[in-house]
Backbone as CSV, one residue per row, in Angstrom:
resi,resn,N_x,N_y,N_z,CA_x,CA_y,CA_z,C_x,C_y,C_z
1,MET,0.879,-1.170,0.031,0.117,-0.028,0.167,0.793,1.274,-0.041
2,LYS,1.930,1.142,0.893,3.057,2.370,0.803,3.432,2.563,-0.566
3,LYS,3.723,1.593,-1.373,4.329,1.690,-2.669,3.403,2.252,-3.517
4,VAL,2.156,1.798,-3.431,0.972,2.523,-4.370,0.995,4.121,-4.118
5,THR,1.009,4.273,-2.604,0.788,5.788,-2.402,1.958,6.681,-2.969
6,SER,3.157,6.160,-2.777,4.397,6.626,-3.064,4.480,7.096,-4.566
7,VAL,4.009,6.080,-5.333,3.831,5.917,-6.665,2.963,7.088,-7.227
8,LEU,1.739,7.012,-6.509,0.606,8.072,-6.770,1.260,9.546,-6.490
9,MET,1.868,9.771,-5.442,2.320,10.904,-4.963,3.358,11.587,-5.958
10,ILE,4.406,10.545,-6.519,5.261,11.097,-7.556,4.495,11.419,-8.848
11,ALA,3.589,10.680,-9.276,2.946,10.840,-10.419,2.207,12.518,-10.361
12,ILE,1.466,12.661,-9.165,1.068,14.044,-9.015,1.870,15.000,-8.975
13,LEU,3.164,14.875,-8.369,4.234,15.783,-8.461,4.755,16.106,-9.814
14,MET,4.768,15.004,-10.533,5.270,15.393,-11.820,4.358,15.816,-12.613
15,GLY,3.020,15.730,-12.654,1.916,16.310,-13.182,1.938,17.787,-12.942
16,LEU,2.107,18.060,-11.878,2.091,19.564,-11.330,3.312,20.224,-12.043
17,HIS,4.377,19.619,-12.060,5.555,20.080,-12.620,5.570,20.517,-14.127
18,ILE,4.897,19.397,-14.595,4.568,19.502,-16.149,3.529,20.579,-16.350
19,GLN,2.617,20.976,-15.514,1.583,22.004,-15.608,2.054,23.510,-15.719
20,LEU,3.207,23.591,-14.696,3.500,24.924,-14.297,3.953,25.882,-15.292
21,PRO,4.699,25.494,-16.386,5.132,26.369,-17.587,3.772,26.889,-18.111
22,SER,2.900,26.079,-18.444,1.897,26.461,-19.151,1.026,27.467,-18.358
23,GLN,1.385,27.933,-17.044,0.548,28.838,-16.378,1.065,30.208,-16.679
24,LEU,2.376,30.293,-17.120,3.121,31.398,-17.477,3.369,31.511,-19.081
25,PRO,2.319,31.939,-19.797,2.430,31.771,-21.162,3.477,32.822,-21.869
26,CYS,3.708,33.830,-21.221,4.641,34.849,-21.559,6.058,34.939,-20.897
27,SER,6.240,33.941,-20.194,7.427,34.039,-19.458,8.575,34.044,-20.259
28,ASN,8.787,33.498,-21.310,10.153,33.569,-22.024,10.008,34.096,-23.469
29,PHE,8.864,35.018,-23.690,8.653,35.607,-24.901,9.900,36.349,-25.351
30,HIS,10.700,36.819,-24.685,12.025,37.711,-25.084,13.007,36.737,-25.618
31,ARG,12.884,35.309,-25.546,13.857,34.410,-25.855,13.463,34.065,-27.540
32,GLN,12.545,34.337,-27.928,11.973,33.926,-29.216,13.045,34.334,-30.370
33,ALA,13.170,33.482,-31.247,14.146,33.864,-32.387,13.773,34.908,-33.095
34,GLY,14.788,35.855,-33.511,14.436,37.052,-34.217,14.123,38.148,-33.310
35,CYS,14.215,37.948,-32.020,14.005,38.998,-31.302,15.335,39.972,-30.949
36,SER,16.361,39.517,-30.970,17.553,40.350,-30.928,17.838,41.200,-32.122
37,GLN,18.325,42.328,-31.690,18.468,43.193,-32.782,20.083,43.983,-32.603
38,ALA,20.603,43.348,-31.917,22.131,43.785,-31.644,22.637,44.212,-32.756
39,SER,23.482,45.131,-32.838,24.250,45.860,-34.235,25.333,44.779,-34.340
40,GLU,26.085,43.972,-33.544,27.211,43.222,-33.675,27.318,42.013,-33.088
41,ASP,28.084,41.053,-33.366,28.392,39.986,-32.616,29.075,40.268,-31.441
42,GLY,28.832,39.403,-30.173,29.571,39.707,-28.966,28.413,39.987,-27.847
43,PHE,27.274,40.623,-28.386,26.307,40.604,-27.308,25.754,39.353,-26.566
44,ARG,25.644,39.461,-25.314,25.200,38.131,-24.658,24.005,38.495,-23.813
45,TYR,23.162,37.431,-23.710,21.938,37.554,-22.894,22.089,38.225,-21.605
46,ASN,21.357,39.164,-21.145,21.444,39.555,-19.745,20.316,39.104,-18.645
47,SER,20.404,38.554,-17.512,19.606,37.697,-17.037,18.309,38.958,-16.575
48,GLN,18.347,40.009,-16.479,17.442,41.140,-16.364,16.650,41.334,-17.350
49,SER,16.534,40.624,-18.520,15.495,40.562,-19.583,14.284,40.042,-18.933
50,ARG,13.075,40.582,-19.394,11.783,40.102,-18.862,10.623,39.941,-19.988
51,SER,9.873,39.177,-19.703,8.545,39.175,-20.613,7.214,39.491,-19.761
52,GLY,5.978,39.700,-20.041,4.854,39.690,-19.359,3.699,39.603,-20.201
53,LEU,2.734,39.579,-19.635,1.206,39.714,-20.465,0.828,41.176,-20.342
54,PHE,0.559,41.726,-21.362,0.333,43.475,-21.561,-1.274,43.369,-22.167
55,ALA,-1.771,44.475,-22.017,-2.894,45.177,-22.452,-2.684,46.296,-23.200
56,ARG,-3.600,46.596,-24.004,-3.606,48.060,-24.846,-3.868,49.082,-23.695
57,GLY,-3.138,50.213,-23.898,-3.179,51.299,-22.544,-2.647,51.093,-21.499
58,THR,-1.674,50.146,-21.332,-1.043,50.134,-19.937,0.324,50.336,-20.182
59,THR,0.855,50.826,-18.849,2.103,51.234,-18.766,2.861,50.484,-17.623
60,SER,4.133,49.826,-18.029,4.918,49.114,-16.902,6.248,49.651,-16.849
61,LYS,6.976,49.405,-15.548,8.252,49.753,-15.463,9.104,48.527,-15.225
62,LEU,10.465,48.510,-15.585,11.329,47.334,-15.059,12.590,48.135,-14.728
63,LYS,12.914,47.774,-13.482,14.282,48.292,-12.958,15.316,47.474,-13.248
64,ALA,16.454,47.973,-13.748,17.419,47.173,-14.136,18.781,48.123,-13.691
65,VAL,19.816,47.185,-13.613,21.169,47.665,-13.108,22.122,47.565,-14.462
66,PHE,22.718,48.599,-14.874,23.614,48.774,-16.099,25.025,49.182,-15.513
67,TYR,26.083,48.256,-15.583,27.337,48.421,-15.134,28.438,49.049,-16.202
68,ALA,29.292,49.652,-15.383,30.269,50.684,-16.023,31.230,49.666,-16.825
69,GLY,31.339,50.061,-18.076,32.512,49.371,-18.873,31.697,48.297,-19.818
70,MET,30.373,48.330,-19.846,29.385,47.498,-20.709,28.955,48.114,-21.814
71,ASP,28.645,47.501,-22.918,27.513,48.128,-23.842,26.359,47.328,-23.882
72,TYR,25.175,47.953,-23.886,23.826,47.053,-23.753,23.248,47.508,-24.919
73,SER,22.321,46.552,-25.254,21.353,46.393,-26.587,20.163,46.211,-25.751
74,ILE,19.040,46.896,-25.926,17.707,46.644,-25.453,16.640,46.759,-26.574
75,THR,16.111,45.536,-26.675,15.051,45.283,-27.721,13.621,44.971,-27.260
76,LEU,12.617,45.616,-27.845,11.272,45.190,-27.407,10.912,44.128,-28.193
77,CYS,10.105,43.106,-27.698,9.764,42.217,-28.478,8.130,41.999,-28.463
78,PRO,7.377,42.758,-29.094,6.014,42.435,-28.821,5.372,41.733,-29.738
79,ASP,3.976,41.030,-29.069,3.243,40.189,-29.890,2.610,41.154,-30.915
80,ALA,2.286,40.669,-32.101,1.740,41.526,-33.205,0.148,42.234,-32.817
81,ALA,-0.358,41.480,-31.763,-1.605,42.064,-31.268,-1.542,43.385,-30.581
82,LEU,-0.243,43.649,-29.963,0.037,44.960,-29.364,0.368,46.068,-30.270
83,GLY,0.674,45.780,-31.551,0.914,46.921,-32.668,2.406,47.289,-32.573
84,THR,2.791,48.093,-33.312,4.110,48.467,-33.467,4.453,50.101,-32.842
85,ASP,3.613,50.629,-32.470,3.659,51.872,-31.869,3.862,52.187,-30.196
86,ILE,4.652,51.096,-29.738,4.894,51.034,-28.518,6.170,52.017,-28.005
87,GLN,5.701,52.752,-27.186,6.774,53.807,-26.504,7.683,53.135,-25.608
88,PHE,8.945,53.367,-25.578,9.665,53.047,-24.190,10.740,54.042,-23.961
89,THR,10.883,54.284,-22.674,11.878,55.003,-22.080,12.886,54.497,-21.131
90,LEU,14.145,55.118,-21.058,15.022,54.715,-20.204,15.372,56.068,-19.385
91,THR,15.172,56.021,-18.077,15.388,56.976,-16.954,16.205,56.571,-15.995
92,ASP,16.999,57.617,-15.434,17.689,57.239,-14.164,17.043,56.939,-12.909
93,ALA,17.249,55.765,-12.081,16.310,55.655,-11.217,16.479,56.371,-9.788
94,VAL,17.469,57.147,-9.667,17.908,57.879,-8.544,17.201,59.293,-8.809
95,ASP,17.625,59.994,-10.085,17.099,61.311,-10.097,16.070,61.448,-11.135
96,GLY,15.722,60.639,-11.995,14.611,60.584,-12.893,14.829,61.165,-14.231
97,THR,16.357,61.398,-14.481,16.678,62.107,-15.761,16.215,61.016,-16.724
98,LEU,15.846,61.610,-17.855,15.505,60.977,-18.997,16.664,60.825,-20.000
99,ILE,16.938,59.387,-20.142,18.059,58.988,-20.829,17.935,58.981,-22.361
100,TYR,16.702,58.183,-22.594,16.232,57.898,-23.997,14.752,57.663,-24.043
101,ASP,14.236,58.119,-25.020,12.876,57.926,-25.423,12.544,57.709,-26.793
102,ASN,12.122,56.508,-27.094,12.058,55.986,-28.759,10.994,57.076,-29.331
103,ALA,10.206,57.865,-28.647,9.096,58.689,-29.343,10.108,59.771,-30.069
104,THR,11.286,59.966,-29.690,12.034,60.805,-30.571,12.898,60.142,-31.745
105,ASP,12.620,58.680,-31.754,13.545,57.837,-32.719,12.307,56.972,-33.521
106,ASN,11.378,57.754,-33.942,10.540,56.955,-34.690,9.710,55.682,-34.081
107,LYS,9.746,55.695,-32.712,9.182,54.493,-31.969,10.129,53.198,-32.390
108,SER,11.254,53.395,-32.473,12.119,52.153,-32.763,12.358,51.324,-31.430
109,PRO,11.889,49.961,-31.891,11.794,49.009,-30.678,13.065,48.677,-30.105
110,HIS,14.378,49.265,-30.455,15.755,48.825,-30.125,16.542,50.035,-30.016
111,MET,17.466,49.799,-29.101,18.588,51.091,-28.797,19.622,50.291,-28.251
112,GLU,21.004,50.981,-28.528,21.981,50.584,-27.838,22.897,51.871,-27.000
113,PHE,23.553,51.480,-26.073,24.356,52.440,-25.530,25.677,51.791,-24.555
114,SER,26.405,52.665,-24.407,27.701,52.321,-23.450,27.504,52.853,-22.202
115,CYS,27.740,52.099,-21.004,27.616,52.807,-19.858,29.020,53.030,-19.320
116,GLU,29.382,54.271,-18.750,30.507,54.899,-18.251,30.543,54.618,-16.876
117,THR,29.369,54.800,-16.266,29.238,54.301,-14.766,28.085,53.602,-14.469
118,THR,28.143,52.980,-13.395,27.124,51.878,-12.877,25.974,52.649,-12.627
119,ARG,24.686,52.386,-12.935,23.595,53.032,-12.879,22.201,52.128,-12.669
120,ASN,21.486,52.619,-11.887,20.165,51.841,-11.674,19.248,52.896,-12.644
121,MET,18.449,51.911,-13.530,17.586,52.833,-14.232,16.153,52.051,-14.428
122,PHE,15.164,52.698,-14.955,13.952,52.280,-15.138,13.827,52.094,-16.728
123,ILE,13.338,51.161,-17.342,12.927,50.837,-18.530,11.311,50.792,-18.604
124,THR,10.438,51.976,-19.170,9.116,52.289,-18.991,8.620,51.779,-20.452
125,VAL,7.693,50.926,-20.447,7.026,50.526,-21.618,5.497,50.961,-21.477
126,ILE,5.072,51.826,-22.647,3.812,52.244,-22.546,3.048,51.576,-23.854
127,ILE,2.230,51.029,-23.470,1.372,50.401,-24.838,0.174,51.467,-25.292
128,PRO,0.018,51.757,-26.595,-1.006,52.667,-26.780,-2.256,51.908,-27.002
129,GLY,-3.286,52.722,-26.894,-4.833,52.082,-27.147,-5.576,52.263,-26.125
130,GLY,-6.739,52.097,-26.131,-7.860,52.026,-24.946,-7.674,50.934,-24.278
131,GLY,-8.088,51.152,-23.072,-8.282,50.185,-22.036,-8.926,48.926,-22.144
132,VAL,-8.695,47.894,-21.318,-9.635,46.672,-21.792,-10.659,46.421,-20.464
133,LYS,-11.815,45.955,-20.880,-12.681,45.510,-20.010,-12.070,44.310,-18.982
134,LYS,-12.393,44.547,-17.674,-11.928,43.649,-16.653,-12.122,42.275,-16.723
135,GLY,-11.000,41.299,-16.782,-11.388,40.035,-17.056,-11.443,39.392,-18.253
136,LYS,-11.010,40.314,-19.157,-11.065,39.763,-20.414,-9.526,39.398,-21.058
137,ALA,-9.196,38.046,-20.876,-8.062,37.686,-20.807,-7.575,37.739,-22.371
138,GLU,-8.245,37.530,-23.394,-7.916,37.577,-24.769,-7.618,38.887,-25.126
139,ASP,-7.707,39.965,-24.276,-7.248,41.295,-24.741,-5.942,41.548,-24.377
140,GLY,-5.234,40.773,-23.863,-3.780,40.727,-23.365,-2.860,40.175,-24.521
141,ALA,-1.656,40.479,-24.437,-0.814,39.970,-25.439,0.625,39.990,-24.773
142,CYS,1.519,39.004,-25.563,2.952,38.996,-24.744,3.940,40.283,-25.409
143,LEU,4.756,40.641,-24.439,5.751,41.536,-24.692,7.004,41.268,-23.880
144,GLY,8.092,41.169,-24.733,9.207,40.956,-23.962,10.333,41.895,-24.081
145,ILE,11.146,42.252,-23.067,12.353,43.324,-23.002,13.557,42.508,-22.987
146,LEU,14.329,42.460,-24.193,15.364,41.627,-24.234,16.521,42.686,-23.871
147,ILE,17.332,42.401,-22.929,18.694,43.085,-22.564,19.812,42.298,-22.936
148,GLU,20.964,42.824,-23.637,22.057,42.086,-23.921,23.200,43.097,-23.876
149,GLN,24.294,42.598,-23.285,25.502,43.099,-22.879,26.760,42.526,-23.514
150,MET,27.739,43.510,-23.513,29.214,42.822,-23.942,30.207,43.951,-23.409
151,VAL,31.331,43.595,-23.178,32.227,44.535,-22.579,32.698,45.356,-23.600
152,THR,32.726,46.744,-23.319,32.884,47.995,-24.201,34.251,47.510,-24.974
153,PRO,34.275,47.507,-26.295,35.690,47.401,-26.757,36.438,48.734,-26.717
154,LYS,37.691,48.464,-26.358,38.822,49.500,-26.144,38.998,50.316,-27.425
155,VAL,38.972,51.558,-27.460,39.115,52.149,-28.821,40.323,53.196,-28.357
156,GLY,41.256,53.287,-29.329,42.265,54.479,-29.048,43.301,53.754,-28.472
157,PHE,44.362,54.470,-28.032,45.617,54.125,-27.497,45.375,53.622,-25.998
């Protein structure tokens, strides 16, 4: 009887483990093929990258640390249902200084920069459009923020 109970418990736990990823449909959306728009080889995945379920008319912030001596590539990877008119900004988390706003860059979903000092920053994503009715899961779509990094190449003497 103990053997049957043990086997049953293992089967239930394995079933829960198999079900877990399906509960998070957007969790790795930023890892989809073709998301990266890094300008050159050498950029590597940064674990601060995130994905989530978004709806039209919403805004979300992601806090990230960018380290001195590194080049960074940030790419938005939206589901087609969210459209292509998505705005994102990069601001200093300490004093609120605006570093980048893609609204002045034709709403480009990609930007790159070099970091001279280590900084905490917010990546703010603004999805245009009207709000959604409460409880309508089909009104949401996945969006990923892919952050890639590489050591800044030494230039000059």
